[in-house]
N, C-alpha and C positions, 0 to 999 in steps of 0.2 A: 507545784508540779509543772506549771507553765514555763519555768526556767530550767527544767531538766531535759535530758535527751538532746543536747546540742553542745556546741563548743563554748568556750569561755565568753564569747561575745554576748550571750544571753544570760549569763550568771548575774545575779544581783550582788552588787558590791557590799562588802561588810559595813554594817552600820547605816546602810542606805536602802531605799526601796526601788532603786533604778539600776539598769545595766550601764555599760560603758557609753551607750548612746543617749543616756538620760531617759530611756523608756521604762515604764513601770508595768509589772504584771498585774497591777491592781488599777481599777478605774479611779481617775483623779479629776479634779475640777480645773485642770490646766487648759490653756488655749492651745489646741493641737493642730499646728500647720506643718508638722514635721514628717509627713507621709513619704517624702522623698528619701528619708533616712530610716526612721523606725517610729512606730506608734505605741502609745499606751493602749491597752485593751479598753474598749468602750464599756460603759456600764451595762448596756443592753446585751453585749456579747458575753460579759462576765456572768450576768444573771442567766443567760441561756446555758452556759456551761454548768452552772450550779444545778439547773433543772435536769439536764440530761444525765449528769453524774449521779444525782440522787435517784434517778429512775433506773439506772443500770444495776444489775444484781451484784452482790458482793463478789469481789475478785475479778470483775469484768475487765478492768483495765490491765490486768496481768495475764489474761487468758489469750493464748496464741491464736486460737481459732476466731475468737471475738475480734482481735486486732485485724486479722485478715479480712473478716467479713465487713467490719466497719470501714476499712479503707476501700474495699470494693464498692460499698454503698457511697462513699465519698466520690469515687470516680463517676458513678452514675449521676450524682447530683451536679458535679462539675460539668459533665457533658450536657446535661439538661439546661444549666444556667446559660451556657454559651451556644446552645443548639448545635453541638458538635456531632459528627457521625458516630454511630454506635461502635464502630470498630477503631475509633481513636484510642490509642493506649495512653495510660498515664502512669508515670513513675513519681513517687513521692520522695522528698529529700529533706534532711534537717534544715537546709537553708538554700538560698539561691546559689551561693558559692559552691555548694556540694553538687548542684545540678551539672556543673561542667564535667564531672566524672561520667555522668550519664551520656552526655554528648560524645565524649571521647570513646567510651566503650562501644556505643552504637556505630560510630564512624570506623573504629577498629574492626568491628565485626564484618564490615563490608569492604574493607581496604585490602589492597594487594601489597601494601608496604606500610612502613611506619606512618603515623599521623603527624601532620604539622597543623597546629592551630593558627588561624589568622585572626588576631584580636583587633578590634577597631576602637581607637581612643581609650587607651588604658586608664587615663585620668578620669574618664566619664563612666566607668563601670565599677563594680564593687572592688575594693582594694585587694581582697583575697583572691580575686579571679586571676590575677597575674600568676599566682601559684597553681590554683586548681586547673586553669585552662592549659597548663603545661604538664598536667598529670602529677602534680606534687601536693603534699599536704600543706594546707595554708594556716594551720593552727597546731598547738602542741597536744591537742586531744581531739578525738572524734566523738560522734554521737553515741558510739558503742562503748564509751569510757576507755578507749584505747589510748595509751600514752604514745605519742609519735613525735617526730622532730619536724617542725615546720620547714618546708623547703626541700624535704627529701622525697624521692619519687615513690609513688604507689606501685606495688608489685603488678606487673602486667602493663603499666603505662610509662615505664621508664624511657622508652625510645621516643616519646613525644617531644617535639620541639615547638617553639612559639615565636611568631613574628607579629609585630605591632604595626598598625597602619593609623596614622593620625587622622582625626576628623575635623580639626580646626587648624587654621594657619597660625603664624607667629603672633598675629594681632588678635587672635581669639575668634576670628570670623569662621563660621562653619564652612567646610569645603562643600562643593556642589556634589549632588548625588552621582553625577556622571564621573567626576574626578575620583570619588571613592570607589566606584565600580571599576574604573580603569585600574586603580591600584590593586584591587582584589584580583582582577583578571591577570595582572602581571605577576603577582606573587604566587597565585595558584598555579599558573603555567610553569613558573620556575620550579615549584615543588613537585609537580607531576613529572617534569623532565628529569628530576633527581630521583625518581622512583618512590616518591612519598604521596600520601593521600591528604589533600587539604580539608580541614574542618573550618569552614568559613563562618565567622560570626557576623551576623547582621544586627544592627542596633535599632531597636524599636522603643524609643523613649529612654534616652540616656539620662544621666544625672541632671541634665539641663533640658531634657525633652527632645533631643535630636532623634530623627529617624533617617538612617543611612545604611545602605543605599535605599532609594524609594522602590515601590513595588515594581514599577516598569523595569528599572535596571536589574532588580533581583530576578525577575522572570527571565530576562535575557541571560543572566549569569547561570541560572539553573539549566536553561536550555543549552547553553554553550558547553557546560562541563558534564552534564548528565551524571552517571554513576561514578565518574572519576573524582568527584568531590562531594562532601556532605555539608549541608547548610543548617546552621542553628541560629535561631532568632532569640536574642536577649531582650525579652519583653518583661524583665523582672519587676519593673515599676508597675506593670499591668494597666497602664493608661492606654488601653487598646479596646476597640470595639469587637464584638463577636464576629461580625462579618469579615473583618480583617484576619482574625484568628483562623476562621474557616478557610480563607483563601491561602494563608501561609501553609496550613497543614495539607491542603490539596496540592500545593506545589512540591510537597515532599520534605518540608522543613520541620526540624524539631523546634518546638517553641518552649522557652524557659520562662516560668512565671513564679511569683512569690505571693504569699498571703499576708505579708507584713508591710507593704508599701501602700499603693493606692487602695488596695482591698481593705487595709486598716486592721488586720488581725495582729496579734502580739508577735514579737520576734521569736523565732524565725520559722518559716516553713517554705518548701519549694515544690513545684509541680512541673514536670516535663511532659508536654503534650507530644505524642509520638505517632506519626503516620503508620498505619498498619503494616505497610511494606518494609518498614525499617526494623521490625521485630527481629532480634538476633537469632541466627541459626546455629550459633556455636557458643561454647562456654565463655562467659564474661570474665574479665581479668580477676585474678585471685584476690588482689588487694582491695577490691570493692567490699569484701567481707569485713573490712575494718571500718567501713563507713555506713553501709546499708544493711537492713534486715530483709528477709525474703519477701514478706508481705508487702513491702513498699514498692516492689516490682510486679508487673502484671502476672497473675497466677498461671496463665496459659503459656508464658514465655519459657523456653528451654534455656539452659545455660546459667540459670540463677540458683541451682540447687545447693551450691556451696555457701550461699548467704545464710547467716544464722537465723533460725526460726524463733527469734525472741521478739519482745515487744518494746515499743517506745511510747508509753502513755502520754508523756509531755508533748511529743510531736502530734499524736492523735488529737489532743485537746486543742492545740494551736490550729490544726487543720479544720477542726469543727468550728472554731471561732471565725476563721477566715471564710468558710462556707456560709456561715450565718450572715456575715456582712455582705458577701456577694449576692446571696439570695434576697436580702433586704434591699440592696441597691437596685437589683433588676426589677423589683416590684414597684419602685417609684415611677410615677408617670413621667415620660420623657420631657414634657413641657415644664414640669416641676424641677427636674434636674437642670434643665437649660436655664431656668430662672436663677437658680443658685449660682451656677457657673458664671453667668453674665454679671451678677452682683459682685462676685468674688473678683472678677477681672477689673471692674470699675474701682473697687476698694484698693486693690494692689496698685493700679495706676495712680490713685490718689496718694498712696504711701510713697511711691517713687518720686512723685512731683514734690511732695512736702520735704523729703530728705534731699532732693537734688541728685538722686541715684539714677542709674540707667538700667533699663531692662535689657538683659542679654538675650540675643536671638537663640532659640525661636520663640521665646515667651509670648503668649497670646497671638501667635501668628496664624491662627485659624480655629475652627470649631472643634477639631478632633481632640480627644481626651488628652493626648500627650502635649498638646499646645495650650489648651484652655484651662487645665487644672493645676499647672505648675509654672511658677515664674522664678527666674534667677535675677537678683539685683546685683549689679556691679556698683560697689560702694566707692570706687576710686575717684569719682567726681566730687565727693564730699570734701569739705575744707581740710580735713585731716588726711585725706587720700590713704585710707587704711589698706595695709597689705593683708595677706591671707592670715598671718599670725594674729594681727589685731582683730580681724573679723572673727576668728575663732574665740578670742577672749570675749567679744561682744555676744557671740552665740551662747557662751556659758552664762554670761550675766543675764541675758534674756531668759534662759532656762531656769535660772535661780529665782526669777520673778514669775514663773509659771507661764512663760510665753515660749512654746516649743516650735522652733523653725527647723528647716533642713540644714544639715551641716554645710559650711562653706566648701566650695569645690574649685579646683584649678581649671579655669576656662578663659581667663582674661589676663593679659599682661599690662602692668603700668608702664608709663613712659621710661622708667629706669630699668625695665626688663624683669622686675620682680612680679610675682603673682599678685594680682589685685584681690582685695577683700571682696567676698561675695556672701550673700545669704539667699537661701531658697525658701519659698513659701508655697505650700501645696495643699490642695484639697484632698480628702480621702473619702471613701465610700461612706463610713459612718458619720463623718462631718456633714456630707451632703444630705444624708438621711435626716440628721438633726435639723439642719437649716431649712430643708424642704418643708418642715412642719410650721415654719414661721410665716405669718401673714405678710403681704407686700408692705413695704415701709419699715416694718420691724426687722425684716431680713437685712435691708440695706443699712439700717442703723446699727445692727449688731456687727456686721462686717467692718463698717467704717470705724466703729469703736474699737474693735480688735486691732485694726491697723494703726489707730491712733496710739494705743498702748505700746506697740512696737516702736513707732517713731519717737515717742517720748523717751524711751530707754536709750535709744541710739543717740538722740540729741543730747541727753544728759551725759552720756559717755564721752562726748566730744568736748564738753566744757572743761576749761582748765581748772585744776585743783587749787583752791585757795588755802594757803597755810593758816 
């Protein structure tokens, strides 16, 4: 059931127990450092789901009223976990990619003209977002089992256009926050002059941990454009503290989160945190009825009546698993979390030194979650100078040996102009919960041992094959 109610990305492949990202809906004994891409469900979360499903009455998962009530309860739990205001609205989605439609619909509801999405760093956000942020289907099917054509527009969003703004230079060095903010202001101004409404994407924890623009520049942009633009924060990695979430919502930003990255739930589930003042006053686009169910949108919102009053038990269980991990993580003492994160940083630095790899900025650039729980290794300094294709092969070899890392990402160029090979190593909430229970000494030994296994596989992959 955990692999139902979504697009083909979460389907288990025939003859295997994993989806296309190598993630399993069953708990396994793999080493899981793949939270930047997708996680296996943890044993604790799987057992939690078994308990609550056993306690629910027969037919509960197919009952429309129960689905609505359970999602309302999930909203309350999420607000409590991050200490959000009671009037913060929450929209649930089958994935983070689907959340783009929420932002487009809400921007359109307050716009005086068509919407233009301003996307930051298309190579550092989910690959399907290039389609969904433009109001198009990103897969051949939706969570409602609707057959669609990827790349075709969703009814009511067809006038959406998309502009991309890079966040790294040609050498792979991140642009400054001020430079990115200036680019946003320029493009937003052009779109407003053309009679369009900018939907500005802010990146909070990209595939490599970037935050652009920073809070100061974001505040200046929000103040400068006011209601002429809508701001959505892509925090789908969820490497973000509650205080920052609260500040972003107070600024009037929509915040997109997922339950399957740092939170550590099974793929996929998405949550859009929406300031109360952005609740739509008009009917939402008709095409949303091919993607969402009514209960997934706040019950007091108007304009959602055309969404089908059906259920998605797979999504509900994935949300339950994600909330279990979130609540378990928030219950860990801060000093225990910090001890794990510090030991992780030391172990990854050791891995990079042993391999001769380079840490890509902003890896370990500060104590914040987006900096301290995710590292990207540039493998191009290695003797074989692997490109992206070779790194992807190594990534598959590592996974076959039970070592799950984040997928290689395009962020660094080699001297010949080709994309350099990279690998990403990240902590997740369930992994931190597991490691926090280890005594000092044992924790460091465990993490160093895990990184040693990774380095041994990569070193072996570089040796020449002897006939």
